[in-house]
C-alpha positions in Angstrom: 6.2 12.9 -68.5 9.3 14.3 -70.2 11.5 16.6 -68.1 13.8 19.2 -69.6 17.2 20.2 -68.1 15.8 23.3 -66.4 13.1 21.3 -64.7 15.6 18.6 -63.6 18.0 21.3 -62.3 15.1 23.0 -60.3 14.1 19.6 -58.8 17.7 18.9 -57.9 18.0 22.3 -56.2 14.8 21.8 -54.3 15.9 18.3 -53.2 19.3 19.7 -52.0 17.6 22.5 -50.2 15.2 20.2 -48.4 18.1 17.8 -47.5 20.0 20.8 -46.2 17.0 21.9 -44.1 16.5 18.4 -42.9 20.1 18.1 -41.9 20.0 21.4 -40.0 16.8 20.3 -38.3 18.5 17.1 -37.2 21.5 18.9 -35.6 21.1 18.8 -31.8 20.4 22.1 -30.1 23.1 23.6 -27.9 20.8 23.2 -24.9 20.4 19.4 -25.5 24.2 19.1 -26.0 24.8 21.0 -22.8 22.3 18.8 -20.8 23.8 15.7 -22.4 27.4 16.7 -21.6 26.4 17.4 -17.9 24.7 14.0 -17.8 27.6 12.3 -19.5 29.8 13.3 -16.5 28.6 10.0 -14.8 29.7 8.0 -17.9 33.2 9.5 -17.9 34.2 7.4 -15.0 34.4 4.4 -17.4 34.1 5.8 -21.0 36.5 8.7 -20.4 36.2 12.4 -21.2 37.1 11.7 -24.9 34.7 8.8 -25.3 37.5 6.4 -26.0 37.2 4.3 -22.9 39.2 4.9 -19.7 42.5 3.0 -19.9 43.4 0.8 -17.0 46.9 -0.6 -17.7 46.7 -2.4 -21.0 42.9 -2.8 -20.7 40.0 -0.4 -20.7 37.3 0.1 -18.1 34.6 0.3 -20.8 34.4 0.2 -24.6 34.9 3.4 -26.6 31.9 5.4 -27.7 33.8 7.2 -30.4 32.8 5.4 -33.6 30.8 2.9 -31.7 28.2 0.9 -33.6 25.9 1.3 -30.5 26.3 5.1 -30.5 25.8 5.4 -34.2 23.2 2.6 -34.7 19.5 2.5 -33.7 19.2 4.6 -30.6 16.8 2.0 -29.1 19.7 -0.4 -28.6 21.8 2.2 -26.8 18.8 3.2 -24.7 18.4 -0.4 -23.6 22.1 -0.6 -22.5 21.9 2.7 -20.6 18.5 1.9 -18.9 19.2 -1.7 -17.9 23.0 -1.9 -17.9 25.2 -4.5 -19.5 26.0 -7.7 -17.5 29.7 -8.7 -17.2 30.6 -11.8 -19.2 33.3 -13.5 -17.1 34.9 -15.0 -20.2 35.3 -11.6 -21.8 38.3 -9.7 -20.3 38.3 -7.0 -22.9 36.7 -4.5 -20.5 37.1 -4.4 -16.7 33.9 -2.7 -15.7 30.2 -3.4 -16.1 27.6 -1.0 -17.4 25.5 -0.1 -14.4 21.7 0.4 -15.0 20.9 4.1 -15.0 17.1 3.7 -15.4 16.3 5.3 -12.0 19.0 8.0 -12.3 17.9 9.4 -15.6 14.5 11.0 -16.4 13.4 11.0 -20.0 14.9 14.4 -20.7 18.3 13.4 -19.4 18.2 10.0 -21.2 17.4 11.7 -24.5 20.1 14.4 -23.9 22.9 11.9 -23.0 22.0 9.6 -25.9 22.0 12.6 -28.3 25.3 13.9 -26.8 27.1 10.6 -27.2 25.6 10.2 -30.7 27.0 13.6 -31.7 30.3 13.8 -29.8 33.7 12.2 -30.1 33.5 12.4 -33.9 30.1 10.7 -34.0 27.2 12.1 -36.0 23.8 10.6 -35.7 20.1 11.5 -35.2 18.8 13.4 -32.2 16.9 11.3 -29.6 13.8 13.1 -28.4 12.2 13.0 -25.0 9.2 11.2 -26.5 11.5 8.5 -27.9 13.3 8.1 -24.6 9.9 7.7 -22.9 8.9 5.1 -25.4 12.2 3.1 -24.9 11.6 3.2 -21.1 8.1 1.9 -21.5 9.2 -0.8 -24.0 11.8 -2.1 -21.7 9.9 -1.6 -18.4 9.4 -5.4 -17.9 13.1 -6.2 -18.2 14.3 -6.7 -14.6 18.1 -7.3 -15.1 21.1 -6.1 -17.0 21.3 -7.4 -20.6 24.1 -9.4 -22.1 26.4 -7.7 -24.7 25.5 -10.6 -27.1 21.8 -9.7 -26.8 22.6 -6.1 -27.7 24.7 -7.2 -30.6 21.9 -9.4 -31.9 19.3 -6.6 -31.5 21.5 -4.1 -33.3 22.1 -6.6 -36.2 18.4 -7.2 -36.4 17.6 -3.4 -36.5 20.3 -2.9 -39.1 18.9 -5.7 -41.3 15.4 -4.3 -41.0 16.6 -0.8 -41.9 18.4 -2.1 -45.0 15.3 -4.1 -46.0 13.2 -1.0 -45.6 15.6 1.1 -47.7 15.4 -1.2 -50.6 13.4 0.1 -53.5 10.1 -1.7 -53.9 9.7 -3.7 -57.1 
């Protein structure tokens, strides 16, 4: 099939329009952001109001969320950290605190809202996390009975990123 310039221009316009609509559809609602911000109040004790980590002398209480690979990556990994917490590695003195498990403190709505808030605050821009996704993450990780190691989260995120890159490759 041979396409002329007008047809190509029309297809490009439709493509840009659909991308624009998709981007707007992905923007979090003000209600979700409000709920997420209220839920984030708990997180501020360590991650700070600005998401850059609360300074404690020359160290930080917790890692920054601004620009974080966990905040911007696959939300499943961030959900695992929030639900189960992150264990303290005694050899790593980069951060003073531990990530406490918040599984019992957050219902699916609050989990989705706080993940969405962090993924779309502090200069971050990432997809919205739905209540249904939050419920799925909770179910998936239900059998995990203890906090996870940061190295486990790093490996899971790397695996998810590799799978996403592989999926994005054009099929031959």
